[in-house]
VODRENKOL-439726 format. One record per atom (N, C-alpha, C): x, y, z; residue in three letters. Coordinates in steps of 0.1 Angstrom, whole numbers, padded with zeros to 4 digits, always signed. Each point is the difference from the previous one (the first is absolute). Layout:
<rs>
XYZALA;...
</rs>
This chain:
<rs>
+0050+0053-0260MET;+0011-0008+0005MET;+0006+0006+0013MET;+0001+0013+0000MET;+0006+0007+0011MET;-0008-0002+0013MET;-0014+0000-0002LYS;-0009-0002+0011LYS;+0002-0014+0006LYS;+0002-0010-0008ILE;+0002-0013+0005ILE;+0013-0001+0007ILE;+0010+0006-0005ILE;+0013+0000+0007ILE;+0000+0007+0014ILE;-0007+0011+0000VAL;-0001+0007+0013VAL;-0008-0008+0010VAL;-0011-0006-0005LEU;-0009-0009+0008LEU;+0008-0011+0006LEU;+0008-0006-0009PHE;+0009-0012+0005PHE;+0009+0005+0010PHE;+0007+0011-0002VAL;+0010+0005+0010VAL;-0007+0003+0014VAL;-0011+0008-0001ILE;-0005+0005+0013ILE;-0008-0011+0008ILE;-0006-0010-0007LEU;-0008-0010+0007LEU;+0006-0014+0001LEU;+0011-0002-0007LEU;+0007-0013+0001LEU;+0015+0002+0005LEU;+0007+0008-0007LEU;+0015+0001+0004LEU;+0002+0008+0013LEU;-0007+0012+0002VAL;+0003+0008+0011VAL;-0004-0008+0013VAL;-0012-0006+0001PRO;-0003-0008+0012PRO;+0010-0011+0003PRO;+0005-0006-0010LEU;+0011-0011+0002LEU;+0012+0006+0006LEU;+0005+0012-0005LEU;+0012+0006+0004LEU;-0002+0005+0015LEU;-0011+0007+0002ILE;-0002+0005+0014ILE;-0001-0011+0010ILE;-0007-0011-0004GLY;-0002-0012+0009GLY;+0013-0006+0002GLY;+0009+0000-0009ARG;+0014-0006+0002ARG;+0007+0008+0011ARG;-0002+0013+0000LEU;+0006+0008+0011LEU;-0006-0003+0013LEU;-0013-0002+0000VAL;-0007-0004+0013VAL;+0005-0013+0005VAL;+0002-0010-0009ALA;+0005-0013+0004ALA;+0014+0001+0006ALA;+0008+0009-0006ASP;+0014+0001+0005ASP;+0000+0006+0014ASP;-0010+0008+0003ILE;-0001+0006+0014ILE;-0004-0011+0010ILE;-0009-0009-0004ILE;-0006-0010+0009ILE;+0010-0011+0002ILE;+0007-0005-0011LYS;+0010-0010+0001LYS;-0006-0013+0006LYS;-0011-0005-0005LYS;-0006-0012+0005LYS;-0003-0009-0012LYS;+0001-0013+0001GLU;-0001-0009-0011GLU;-0014+0001-0007GLU;-0011+0002+0008TYR;-0013+0000-0006TYR;-0002+0012-0010TYR;+0008+0010+0001CYS;-0002+0012-0008CYS;+0009+0000-0012CYS;+0008-0010-0002MET;+0010-0001-0011MET;-0006-0007-0012MET;-0012+0004-0004LYS;-0007-0006-0012LYS;-0005+0012-0008LYS;+0001-0001-0013PRO;-0005+0011-0009PRO;-0015+0003+0003PRO;-0008-0010+0003GLY;-0014+0003+0002GLY;-0002+0009+0012GLY;+0008-0003+0011PHE;+0000+0008+0012PHE;+0005+0014-0003PHE;+0011+0001-0008TRP;+0005+0013-0004TRP;-0011+0008-0006TRP;-0007-0006-0009TYR;-0010+0008-0008TYR;-0011+0005+0010TYR;-0005-0009+0009LEU;-0010+0004+0009LEU;+0004+0011+0009LEU;+0012-0002+0006SER;+0004+0010+0010SER;+0004+0013-0007SER;+0005-0001-0013GLY;+0003+0012-0008GLY;-0013+0008-0003GLY;-0010-0008-0004PHE;-0013+0007-0004PHE;-0006+0007+0012PHE;+0000-0007+0012LEU;-0005+0006+0012LEU;+0008+0012+0004LEU;+0013-0001-0002THR;+0009+0012+0003THR;-0004+0012-0009THR;-0003-0003-0012MET;-0004+0011-0009MET;-0013+0006+0005MET;-0009-0008+0004LEU;-0013+0006+0005LEU;+0003+0008+0013LEU;+0009-0006+0009ALA;+0003+0007+0012ALA;+0006+0014-0002ALA;+0010+0000-0009LEU;+0007+0013-0004LEU;-0010+0010-0006LEU;-0009-0005-0008TYR;-0010+0009-0006TYR;-0009+0006+0011TYR;-0004-0009+0009GLN;-0009+0005+0011GLN;+0007+0010+0008GLN;+0013-0002+0003ILE;+0007+0010+0009ILE;+0002+0013-0007ILE;+0001+0000-0013ILE;+0002+0013-0008ILE;-0014+0006-0003ILE;-0009-0008-0004CYS;-0013+0005-0005CYS;-0009+0007+0010CYS;-0001-0006+0012VAL;-0009+0006+0010VAL;+0004+0014+0004VAL;+0012+0003+0003PRO;+0004+0014+0003PRO;-0002+0009-0012PRO;+0003-0004-0012MET;-0001+0008-0012MET;-0015+0002-0003MET;-0008-0009+0003THR;-0015+0001-0002THR;-0005+0011+0010THR;+0004-0001+0013LEU;-0005+0009+0010LEU;+0005+0014-0003LEU;+0012+0001-0005LYS;+0006+0014-0003LYS;-0004+0005-0014LYS;-0008-0008-0007GLU;-0006+0004-0013GLU;+0011+0002-0011GLU;+0010-0008+0000TYR;+0010+0001-0010TYR;-0006-0006-0013TYR;+0006+0004-0012SER;-0005-0005-0012SER;+0004-0015-0002SER;-0007-0007-0008PHE;+0003-0014-0002PHE;+0013-0002-0007PHE;+0003+0009-0009SER;+0013-0001-0007SER;+0012+0000+0010SER;-0001+0008+0010LYS;+0011+0001+0010LYS;+0001-0014+0007LYS;-0011-0006+0003LEU;-0001-0013+0007LEU;+0007-0010-0010LEU;-0004+0000-0012VAL;+0006-0009-0010VAL;+0015+0001-0001VAL;+0005+0012+0000ILE;+0014+0003-0001ILE;+0007-0005+0012ILE;-0004+0003+0012CYS;+0006-0004+0012CYS;+0000-0015+0002CYS;-0011-0006-0003TYR;-0001-0015+0002TYR;+0009-0007-0011TYR;+0000+0005-0012SER;+0009-0006-0010SER;+0014+0001+0003SER;+0004+0011+0005ILE;+0014+0002+0004ILE;+0004-0010+0011ILE;-0008-0002+0010ILE;+0003-0010+0010ILE;+0001-0014-0005ILE;-0010-0004-0009LEU;+0001-0013-0006LEU;+0012-0002-0008LEU;+0004+0011-0008GLY;+0012-0001-0008GLY;+0012-0002+0008GLY;+0001+0007+0011ILE;+0012-0001+0009ILE;+0001-0014+0006ILE;-0011-0005+0005LEU;+0001-0014+0006LEU;+0003-0010-0011LEU;-0006+0001-0012SER;+0002-0009-0010SER;+0015+0000-0005SER;+0005+0012-0001ALA;+0014+0002-0004ALA;+0010-0007+0010ALA;-0003+0002+0013ILE;+0008-0006+0011ILE;-0001-0015-0002ILE;-0012-0006-0002ALA;-0001-0014-0001ALA;+0007-0005-0012ALA;-0001+0007-0011LEU;+0007-0005-0013LEU;+0015+0001+0002LEU;+0005+0010+0007TRP;+0014+0001+0003TRP;+0005-0012+0009TRP;-0008-0003+0009LYS;+0004-0011+0010LYS;-0002-0014-0005LYS;-0011-0002-0008TYR;-0004-0014-0003TYR;-0002-0003-0015TYR;+0004+0009-0009ALA;-0002-0003-0014ALA;+0006-0013-0004ALA;+0013-0002+0004GLY;+0007-0012-0004GLY;-0007-0013+0005GLY;-0004+0001+0013ALA;-0007-0012+0006ALA;-0013-0003-0006ALA;-0008+0011-0004ILE;-0013-0001-0006ILE;+0001-0006-0013ILE;+0010+0004-0008LEU;+0002-0005-0014LEU;+0004-0015+0001LEU;+0008-0004+0009ILE;+0004-0014+0002ILE;-0013-0008+0003ILE;-0008+0005+0010TRP;-0012-0007+0004TRP;-0009-0002-0012TRP;-0002+0011-0008VAL;-0009-0001-0012VAL;+0005-0010-0009VAL;+0013-0001-0003LYS;+0006-0009-0009LYS;-0002-0015+0005LYS;+0002-0002+0013GLU;+0000-0014+0005GLU;-0014-0004+0003GLU;-0009+0008+0006LYS;-0013-0004+0005LYS;-0012+0003-0009LYS;+0001+0011-0007MET;-0012+0004-0007MET;+0000-0006-0014MET;+0001-0013-0001GLN;-0001-0007-0013GLN;-0014-0006+0000GLN;-0009+0005-0009TRP;-0014-0003+0001TRP;-0003-0014-0001TRP;+0009-0008-0006ILE;-0003-0015-0001ILE;+0002-0006+0014ILE;+0009+0005+0008ASN;+0003-0006+0013ASN;-0008+0005+0011ASN;-0006+0012-0001ILE;-0007+0006+0011ILE;-0011-0009+0005ILE;-0008-0006-0009PHE;-0012-0008+0003PHE;+0003-0015+0002PHE;+0012-0004+0000ARG;+0004-0014+0002ARG;+0000-0003+0015ARG;-0003-0013+0003GLY;+0002-0004+0014GLY;-0012+0003+0009GLY;-0011+0004-0006HIS;-0012+0004+0008HIS;-0011-0011-0001HIS;-0009+0000+0009SER;-0011-0011-0001SER;-0011+0004-0009SER;-0009-0009-0003PHE;-0012+0002-0008PHE;-0008+0011+0006PHE;-0001+0001+0013PHE;-0008+0011+0006PHE;+0005+0014-0003PHE;+0013+0001-0001PHE;+0006+0013-0003PHE;-0004+0005-0014PHE;+0001-0009-0009TYR;-0004+0003-0014TYR;-0015+0004-0001TYR;-0008-0008+0007MET;-0014+0003+0000MET;-0003+0014+0007MET;+0007+0003+0011ALA;-0002+0013+0006ALA;+0005+0011-0009ALA;+0011-0002-0007LEU;+0005+0010-0010LEU;-0010+0002-0011LEU;-0006-0011-0005ALA;-0011+0002-0010ALA;-0012+0008+0005ALA;-0004-0003+0012LEU;-0011+0007+0006LEU;+0003+0015+0002LEU;+0012+0002+0005ILE;+0004+0014+0002ILE;+0000+0008-0013ILE;+0006-0006-0010LEU;+0000+0007-0013LEU;-0014+0002-0006LEU;-0008-0010+0003GLY;-0014+0002-0005GLY;-0007+0011+0007GLY;+0003+0002+0013GLN;-0006+0011+0008GLN;+0005+0013-0005GLN;+0012+0001-0003ILE;+0006+0012-0005ILE;-0006+0004-0013ILE;-0001-0009-0009ILE;-0006+0002-0014ILE;-0014+0004+0001ILE;-0008-0007+0009THR;-0014+0004+0002THR;-0001+0014+0005THR;+0008+0003+0010LEU;-0001+0014+0006LEU;+0003+0011-0010LEU;+0011-0002-0007VAL;+0005+0010-0009VAL;-0009+0001-0013VAL;-0004-0011-0005CYS;-0007+0000-0013CYS;-0015+0000+0001CYS;-0005-0005+0011PHE;-0015-0001+0001PHE;-0005+0005+0014PHE;+0005+0012+0003MET;-0004+0006+0012MET;-0015+0002+0001MET;-0007-0005+0011PRO;-0014+0001+0001PRO;-0005+0015-0001PRO;-0011+0002-0006ASP;-0005+0014-0002ASP;-0002+0007+0013ASP;-0004-0007+0011TYR;-0003+0007+0012TYR;+0013+0006+0007TYR;+0011-0004-0005ALA;+0013+0006+0005ALA;+0003+0013-0006ALA;-0008+0004-0010TYR;+0002+0013-0007TYR;-0011+0010+0005TYR;-0001+0001+0012CYS;-0011+0009+0005CYS;+0005+0009+0011CYS;-0006-0002+0012ALA;+0002+0010+0011ALA;+0015+0003+0003ALA;+0007-0011+0002ASP;+0014+0002+0004ASP;+0008+0007-0010ASP;-0003-0002-0013ASP;+0007+0008-0010ASP;-0002+0015+0001ASP;-0011+0003+0005ASN;-0003+0015+0001ASN;+0009+0006+0011ASN;+0006-0008+0008THR;+0009+0006+0010THR;+0015-0004-0004THR;+0003-0013+0001TYR;+0014-0004-0001TYR;+0007+0003-0013TYR;-0006-0005-0011ILE;+0006+0002-0013ILE;-0001+0014-0004ILE;-0012+0006+0002THR;-0002+0014-0004THR;+0009+0009+0008THR;+0002-0002+0013MET;+0009+0009+0008MET;+0014-0002-0005MET;+0004-0012-0003ALA;+0014-0002-0005ALA;+0002+0008-0013ALA;-0010-0001-0009ASN;+0001+0006-0013ASN;+0000+0016+0002ASN;-0009+0005+0008ASP;-0001+0014+0003ASP;+0013+0005+0006ASP;+0006-0007+0009THR;+0013+0004+0005THR;+0011+0001-0010THR;+0000-0010-0009ASP;+0010+0001-0011ASP;-0003+0011-0010ASP;-0012+0003-0003GLU;-0003+0010-0011GLU;+0000+0014+0006GLU;-0005+0002+0012THR;-0001+0013+0005THR;+0013+0005+0008THR;+0009-0010+0003ASP;+0012+0003+0008ASP;-0003+0004+0014ASP;-0012-0003+0005MET;-0004+0003+0014MET;-0002-0013+0007MET;+0006-0002+0011ILE;-0001-0013+0007ILE;-0014-0001+0007ILE;-0009-0009-0005ILE;-0013-0003+0005ILE;-0008+0012+0004ILE;+0001+0011-0008LYS;-0008+0012+0004LYS;-0011+0003-0010LYS;-0003-0010-0008VAL;-0011+0002-0010VAL;-0012-0010+0004VAL;-0012+0005+0001ASP;-0011-0008+0003ASP;-0003-0010-0011ASP;+0000-0012+0003SER;-0001-0011-0010SER;-0013+0000-0007SER;-0010+0006+0007LEU;-0014+0000-0006LEU;-0003+0012-0008LEU;+0005+0012+0005THR;-0004+0012-0007THR;+0012+0006-0008THR;+0012-0004+0003GLY;+0011+0006-0007GLY;+0005+0014+0006GLY;-0007+0004+0011HIS;+0004+0013+0006HIS;+0012-0002+0009HIS;+0008+0011+0001GLU;+0012+0000+0008GLU;-0005+0001+0015GLU;+0006-0008+0009LEU;-0003+0001+0014LEU;+0012+0006+0008LEU;-0004+0006+0011SER;+0011+0004+0009SER;+0005-0013+0008SER;+0012+0001+0005ILE;+0005-0012+0007ILE;-0008-0004+0012ILE;-0007+0009+0006ASP;-0009-0003+0011ASP;-0012-0007-0004ASP;-0004+0001-0012GLU;-0012-0007-0005GLU;+0003-0014-0005GLU;+0012-0004-0001VAL;+0004-0013-0005VAL;-0001-0010+0012VAL;-0006-0011-0002SER;-0002-0010+0011SER;+0014-0005+0005SER;+0000-0002+0013LEU;+0012-0004+0007LEU;+0006-0013-0006LEU;-0009-0009-0004LYS;+0004-0013-0005LYS;+0008+0001-0013LYS;-0001+0012-0007TYR;+0008+0002-0012TYR;+0012+0009+0003TYR;-0001+0008+0010LYS;+0012+0008+0004LYS;+0011-0008+0007LYS;-0005-0010+0008LEU;+0010-0008+0008LEU;+0004-0013-0007LEU;-0005-0003-0012THR;+0004-0012-0007THR;+0006+0005-0014THR;+0006-0009-0007SER;+0007+0005-0012SER;-0001-0010-0012SER;-0007-0011+0001PHE;+0001-0010-0011PHE;-0007+0006-0012PHE;-0011+0008+0002ILE;-0007+0005-0012ILE;+0010+0009-0008ILE;+0008+0008+0007THR;+0009+0009-0008THR;+0012-0008-0004THR;+0003-0012+0006PHE;+0010-0008-0005PHE;-0003-0005-0014PHE;-0013-0003-0002MET;-0004-0004-0014MET;+0001+0012-0009MET;-0002+0012+0005ALA;+0002+0012-0009ALA;+0014+0002-0003ALA;+0009-0004+0010TYR;+0015+0001-0003TYR;+0004-0009-0011TYR;-0005-0013+0001LEU;+0003-0009-0011LEU;-0005+0004-0013LEU;-0012+0006+0000ALA;-0006+0005-0013ALA;+0009+0012-0005ALA;+0004+0008+0009ARG;+0008+0012-0005ARG;+0013-0004-0006ARG;+0008-0009+0006ILE;+0013-0003-0005ILE;+0000-0010-0012ILE;-0011-0007-0001THR;-0001-0010-0012THR;-0007+0007-0011THR;-0009+0010+0002GLY;-0008+0005-0010GLY;-0012-0007-0003GLY;-0003-0010+0008LEU;-0013-0008-0002LEU;-0011+0006+0008LEU;-0012-0003-0003HIS;-0011+0005+0007HIS;-0002-0007+0014HIS;-0005+0007+0010SER;-0001-0006+0013SER;-0009-0012+0000SER;-0010-0001-0009LEU;-0009-0011-0002LEU;+0008-0012-0004LEU;+0009+0002-0010VAL;+0009-0011-0005VAL;+0009-0005+0012VAL;+0005+0009+0007ILE;+0009-0004+0011ILE;-0008-0008+0010ILE;-0012+0005+0004GLY;-0007-0006+0011GLY;-0006-0013-0004GLY;-0005-0002-0012LYS;-0008-0011-0003LYS;+0006-0010-0010LYS;+0012+0003-0005THR;+0007-0009-0009THR;+0014-0004+0005THR;+0007+0010+0005ILE;+0014-0002+0004ILE;+0001-0005+0014ILE;-0006+0007+0009LEU;+0001-0003+0015LEU;-0006-0014+0003LEU;-0011-0004-0005PRO;-0006-0013+0003PRO;+0010-0011-0002PRO;+0007+0000-0011VAL;+0009-0011-0003VAL;+0011-0001+0011VAL;+0005+0012+0004ILE;+0011+0000+0010ILE;-0005-0003+0014ILE;-0012+0005+0003ILE;-0005-0002+0014ILE;-0005-0014+0002ILE;-0007-0006-0010ILE;-0004-0014+0001ILE;+0013-0009+0001ILE;+0010+0003-0008GLY;+0012-0008+0001GLY;+0007+0001+0013GLY;+0001+0012+0006MET;+0005+0002+0013MET;-0008-0007+0011MET;-0013+0001-0001ALA;-0009-0006+0010ALA;+0002-0015+0001ALA;+0001-0007-0012TYR;+0001-0014+0000TYR;+0014-0004+0004TYR;+0010+0008-0003TYR;+0014-0004+0004TYR;+0001+0001+0016TYR;-0007+0010+0005ILE;+0000+0001+0015ILE;-0007-0013+0006ILE;-0011-0004-0006GLN;-0007-0012+0004GLN;+0009-0012-0001GLN;+0008-0001-0010TRP;+0010-0011-0001TRP;+0010+0001+0011TRP;+0005+0012+0003MET;+0009+0001+0011MET;-0006-0004+0013MET;-0013+0004+0002ILE;-0007-0004+0012ILE;-0001-0016+0001ILE;-0003-0006-0012GLY;+0000-0014+0000GLY;+0014-0006+0004GLY;+0011+0006-0004GLY;+0013-0005+0004GLY;+0002+0003+0015GLY;-0007+0010+0006LEU;+0001+0003+0014LEU;-0008-0011+0008LEU;-0011-0004-0005LEU;-0008-0010+0006LEU;+0005-0014-0001LEU;+0007-0003-0012PHE;+0006-0013-0002PHE;+0014+0002-0004PHE;+0009+0003+0010PRO;+0014+0003-0003PRO;+0008-0012-0006PRO;-0005-0012+0003ASP;+0008-0012-0005ASP;-0005-0006-0012ASP;-0010+0006-0006SER;-0007-0007-0012SER;-0004+0011-0010SER;+0007+0001-0011ARG;-0004+0009-0011ARG;-0013-0005-0006ARG;-0001-0014+0000TYR;-0012-0006-0006TYR;-0012+0005+0007TYR;+0000+0000+0013LYS;-0012+0005+0008LYS;-0002+0015-0003LYS;+0010+0008-0001SER;-0002+0014-0002SER;-0006+0002-0014SER;+0003-0008-0009GLU;-0006+0001-0014GLU;-0014-0004+0000GLU;-0004-0010+0008ILE;-0014-0004+0002ILE;-0007+0012+0007ILE;+0006+0006+0009PHE;-0006+0012+0007PHE;-0003+0011-0010PHE;+0010+0003-0009LEU;-0003+0010-0010LEU;-0011-0004-0009LEU;-0001-0013-0004PHE;-0010-0005-0009PHE;-0014+0002+0007PHE;-0001-0004+0013VAL;-0012+0002+0007VAL;-0005+0014+0001VAL;+0010+0009+0003ILE;-0003+0015+0000ILE;-0006+0005-0013ILE;+0007-0005-0011SER;-0005+0005-0013SER;-0013-0006-0004SER;-0004-0011+0005ILE;-0013-0006-0002ILE;-0011+0007+0008ILE;+0003+0002+0013VAL;-0009+0007+0009VAL;-0003+0014-0005VAL;+0010+0007-0005ASN;-0003+0014-0005ASN;-0010+0000-0012ASN;-0002-0011-0007LEU;-0009+0000-0011LEU;-0015+0002+0005LEU;-0002-0003+0013PHE;-0014-0001+0005PHE;-0003+0010+0011PHE;+0010+0009+0003MET;-0002+0008+0012MET;-0002+0015-0003MET;-0002+0004-0012ALA;-0003+0014-0004ALA;-0015+0003+0001ALA;-0007-0005+0010PHE;-0014+0001+0000PHE;-0004+0013+0007PHE;+0009+0007+0006SER;-0002+0012+0008SER;+0011+0010-0001SER;-0002+0013-0001ASN;+0011+0009-0001ASN;+0007+0001+0014ASN;-0004-0007+0010TYR;+0008+0000+0013TYR;+0009-0012+0001TYR;+0001-0009-0011THR;+0009-0011+0001THR;+0014+0004-0006THR;+0010-0006+0005GLN;+0014+0002-0006GLN;+0000-0004-0015GLN;-0007-0010-0003THR;+0000-0005-0014THR;-0006+0010-0010THR;-0010+0007+0005PHE;-0006+0011-0008PHE;+0010+0010-0004PHE;+0008+0004+0010ARG;+0010+0010-0002ARG;+0011-0005-0010ARG;+0003-0013+0001LEU;+0010-0006-0008LEU;-0005-0002-0015LEU;-0012-0004-0001MET;-0005-0005-0013MET;-0008+0011-0008MET;-0004+0010+0007VAL;-0009+0010-0007VAL;+0007+0014+0000VAL;+0005+0004+0011CYS;+0006+0014+0000CYS;+0014+0000+0008CYS;+0010-0007-0005PRO;+0013+0000+0006PRO;+0007+0013-0001PRO;-0005+0010-0008TRP;+0006+0013-0001TRP;-0004+0009+0011TRP;-0008-0004+0009GLN;-0005+0009+0011GLN;+0010-0001+0012GLN;+0001+0010+0008GLY;+0008+0000+0012GLY;-0004-0010+0009GLY;-0013-0003+0003LYS;-0004-0010+0009LYS;+0005-0014-0005LYS;+0000-0002-0013ALA;+0005-0013-0005ALA;+0015-0001+0003ALA;+0008+0010-0002ILE;+0014+0000+0003ILE;+0002-0004+0015ILE;-0008+0006+0009MET;+0001-0004+0014MET;-0004-0014+0002MET;-0011-0005-0006ALA;-0005-0013+0003ALA;+0008-0011-0006ALA;+0005+0001-0012VAL;+0006-0011-0007VAL;+0015+0001-0001VAL;+0006+0011+0003ILE;+0014+0002+0000ILE;+0006+0002+0013ILE;-0004+0012+0006VAL;+0007+0005+0012VAL;-0003-0010+0012VAL;-0012-0003+0003LEU;-0003-0008+0012LEU;+0006-0014-0001LEU;-0002-0007-0012PRO;+0006-0014-0001PRO;+0016+0001+0001PRO;+0006+0011-0006PHE;+0014+0001+0001PHE;+0004+0003+0015PHE;-0008+0008+0007LEU;+0003+0002+0014LEU;-0001-0012+0008LEU;-0010-0009-0003PHE;-0002-0012+0007PHE;+0013-0009-0002PHE;+0004-0001-0013TYR;+0012-0008-0003TYR;+0013+0005+0007TYR;+0002+0013-0002VAL;+0013+0006+0006VAL;-0001+0000+0015VAL;-0012+0003+0006GLY;-0001+0000+0014GLY;+0004-0014+0007GLY;-0005-0011-0007ASN;+0002-0013+0005ASN;+0015-0004-0002ASN;+0006+0006-0010LYS;+0014-0003-0002LYS;+0009+0007+0010LYS;-0002+0013+0002VAL;+0009+0008+0007VAL;-0001-0003+0015VAL;-0011-0004+0005PHE;-0002-0002+0014PHE;+0005-0014+0004PHE;+0003-0009-0009CYS;+0004-0014+0003CYS;+0014+0000+0005CYS;+0008+0010-0003GLU;+0014+0000+0004GLU;+0004+0014+0004GLU;+0013+0003+0001LYS;+0004+0013+0004LYS;-0005+0011-0009LYS;-0006+0010+0006PHE;-0007+0011-0008PHE;+0011+0010-0003PHE;+0003+0002-0013THR;+0011+0010-0004THR;-0006+0013-0003THR;+0009+0010+0000ILE;-0003+0014-0004ILE;-0006+0000-0014ILE;+0006-0007-0009GLY;-0004-0001-0014GLY;-0014-0005-0001GLY;-0004-0009+0008GLU;-0014-0006+0000GLU;-0010+0011+0006GLU;+0005+0007+0010MET;-0009+0011+0005MET;-0002+0010-0011MET;+0010+0003-0007ILE;-0002+0010-0011ILE;-0010-0005-0011ILE;+0002-0013-0003LEU;-0010-0006-0010LEU;-0014+0001+0005LEU;-0002-0003+0013LEU;-0014+0000+0005LEU;-0005+0015+0001LEU;+0008+0009+0003MET;-0004+0014+0000MET;-0003+0005-0015MET;+0008-0005-0009VAL;-0003+0003-0014VAL;-0013-0006-0004VAL;-0003-0012+0004THR;-0013-0006-0003THR;-0012+0007+0006THR;+0002+0006+0012MET;-0010+0008+0006MET;-0002+0013-0008MET;+0010+0006-0005PHE;-0002+0012-0008PHE;-0007-0004-0013PHE;+0003-0012-0006ALA;-0007-0004-0012ALA;-0014-0003+0003ALA;-0003-0005+0012ALA;-0014-0003+0004ALA;-0008+0014+0001ALA;+0007+0010+0006ALA;-0006+0013+0001ALA;-0003+0006-0013ALA;+0008-0003-0010SER;-0002+0006-0013SER;-0012-0006-0007SER;-0005-0012+0004ALA;-0010-0007-0007ALA;-0014+0004+0005ALA;-0002+0001+0014SER;-0013+0002+0005SER;+0001+0004+0015SER;-0009+0009+0004LEU;+0000+0004+0014LEU;-0004-0012+0009LEU;-0007-0010-0005MET;-0003-0012+0008MET;+0012-0007+0005MET;+0011+0001-0008SER;+0012-0007+0003SER;+0007+0006+0013SER;-0003+0012+0003LEU;+0006+0006+0012LEU;-0004-0007+0013LEU;-0011-0007-0001GLY;-0004-0008+0012GLY;+0003-0015-0002GLY;-0003-0005-0012ILE;+0001-0014-0003ILE;+0014-0005+0000ILE;+0009+0008-0007ALA;+0014-0005-0001ALA;+0007-0001+0014ALA;-0001+0011+0008PRO;+0007-0001+0013PRO;-0006-0012+0009PRO;-0013-0001-0001VAL;-0007-0011+0008VAL;+0006-0014-0004VAL;+0001-0002-0013MET;+0005-0012-0005MET;+0014-0003+0004MET;+0009+0011-0001LEU;+0014-0002+0004LEU;+0001-0002+0015LEU;-0007+0007+0008LEU;+0001-0001+0014LEU;-0006-0014+0005LEU;-0010-0005-0007ALA;-0005-0013+0003ALA;+0010-0011-0003ALA;+0007+0001-0011ILE;+0010-0010-0003ILE;+0012+0001+0010ILE;+0003+0013+0003ALA;+0011+0002+0010ALA;-0004-0006+0014ALA;-0012+0002+0004PHE;-0005-0005+0013PHE;+0001-0015+0001PHE;-0005-0007-0011LEU;+0000-0014+0000LEU;+0014-0006+0000LEU;+0009+0007-0007ASN;+0014-0005+0000ASN;+0007+0003+0013ASN;-0003+0012+0006ALA;+0005+0003+0013ALA;-0003-0010+0011ALA;-0013-0005+0000ILE;-0004-0010+0009ILE;+0007-0013-0002ILE;+0000-0004-0013GLN;+0006-0013-0004GLN;+0015+0000+0004GLN;+0007+0011-0003LYS;+0015+0000+0002LYS;+0004+0007+0013LYS;-0009+0005+0007HIS;+0003+0007+0013HIS;+0010+0011-0002HIS;-0002+0007-0011ARG;+0008+0012-0004ARG;-0009+0012-0001ARG;-0003+0007+0011PHE;-0010+0010-0001PHE;+0005+0013-0005PHE;+0013+0001-0002MET;+0006+0012-0007MET;-0006+0001-0014MET;-0004-0011-0006ILE;-0006+0000-0013ILE;-0012+0010-0001ILE;-0007+0001+0011LEU;-0012+0009+0000LEU;+0004+0014-0002LEU;+0011+0004+0007LEU;+0005+0014-0001LEU;+0005+0002-0014LEU;+0008-0009-0006GLN;+0005+0002-0013GLN;-0012+0001-0010GLN;-0010-0009+0001ALA;-0011+0001-0009ALA;-0008+0013+0002ALA;-0001+0005+0012GLY;-0006+0013+0002GLY;+0007+0011-0007GLY;+0013+0000+0000ILE;+0008+0010-0007ILE;-0002-0001-0015ILE;-0002-0012-0005CYS;-0003-0001-0014CYS;-0013+0005-0004CYS;-0009+0002+0010CYS;-0014+0005-0003CYS;+0000+0015+0000CYS;+0011+0007+0003VAL;+0000+0014+0001VAL;-0005+0007-0013VAL;+0004-0004-0012PRO;-0005+0007-0012PRO;-0015+0000+0000PRO;-0007-0011+0003ALA;-0014+0000+0000ALA;-0006+0009+0011ALA;+0007+0000+0011ALA;-0004+0009+0011ALA;+0000+0015-0004ALA;+0010+0003-0008ILE;+0002+0014-0004ILE;-0012+0005-0008ILE;-0004-0008-0010TYR;-0011+0003-0009TYR;-0013-0001+0008TYR;-0001-0009+0009LEU;-0012-0001+0008LEU;-0002+0012+0009LEU;+0011+0005+0005GLY;+0000+0012+0008GLY;-0004+0012-0008GLY;+0005+0001-0012MET;-0004+0011-0009MET;-0015-0001-0003MET;-0005-0012-0002TYR;-0014-0001-0003TYR;-0009+0004+0012TYR;+0004-0005+0012VAL;-0007+0003+0012VAL;+0000+0015+0003VAL;+0012+0007-0002ILE;+0001+0014+0003ILE;-0009+0008-0010ILE;+0000-0005-0013SER;-0008+0007-0010SER;-0015-0001+0004SER;-0004-0012+0004ILE;-0014-0002+0004ILE;-0004+0009+0012ILE;+0009+0000+0010LEU;-0003+0009+0012LEU;+0000+0014-0004LEU;+0009+0004-0008THR;+0001+0014-0005THR;-0013+0005-0007THR;-0005-0010-0008THR;-0012+0004-0008THR;-0013+0000+0008THR;-0001-0010+0009PHE;-0013-0002+0007PHE;+0001+0004+0015PHE;+0012+0002+0005GLY;+0002+0002+0014GLY;+0003+0015+0004GLY;+0003+0008-0011GLY;+0002+0014+0003GLY;+0014+0003+0005GLY;+0010-0009-0003TRP;+0013+0002+0005TRP;+0006+0012-0007TRP;
</rs>
């Protein structure tokens, strides 16, 4: 029972509370929704973990120290949010979160999309294809479990079990943190990393991914919720037939959403697309710049690929909006938001040059 309570708090309550703090910084209408609170809160959790984890990994601190530091930060932020918004949140829960009323007023396509999404979640969690339990588990799940059990951050060879020096660990593991984020969840809940990765996280990640798609539908069809629900339905249908290659976004969503590349592809980049098109449409605030920088840190936590893909996407959106609105200051602001990715990219390049260039 205690494990369930801890899991509920860390994966449901804490992201909502932190996201409410983020929304209060931004102060825009589009971010005053609980779904947006959760998304921004979850990405903030990943960003904070990335900021803490990478230096502690490089300095070879124990995993227990990382868990303590990160938990203290989450606790402080959650306490601040509870102190500021507990009354408002309770009122909202009482008035809005009545399960009978939540699903009223939607079209047939919304209910069909919801059924398809639930079917995809059940299929993934209960009937995971056998080929998903092979090569990637030898790295991601095994490394998360080794980190939790040995108290060493990604310093155990996932194939041999031998301890590695920090110089022997691949850069893509030293400069990203989502693998050890699963280990963190396993440590504080007492559940095995395999359960976290393949039973708990898929439910949350698939739910977030489709909620972002629904938000994008609202972005494309701002005057028609009916059309945005049709858009969600079409996306949920298309995803049934697109997992034919491990290079497709659907494969990451439907087969292995617990991987860092999946977080980048189905959560971070779509969220960046949505927020980028929102913030560049009107006056760009400091709060929105902070949100975009947080999203960049979250992208860096997921995969080294995101260090190039995420900035390119944001700068492309900024460039198009700058031309359309004749506000070229947007490009400078967008460039500043890409600094987190540039930091980790610089660390990667320096490490490569040091290793192969004799620096």
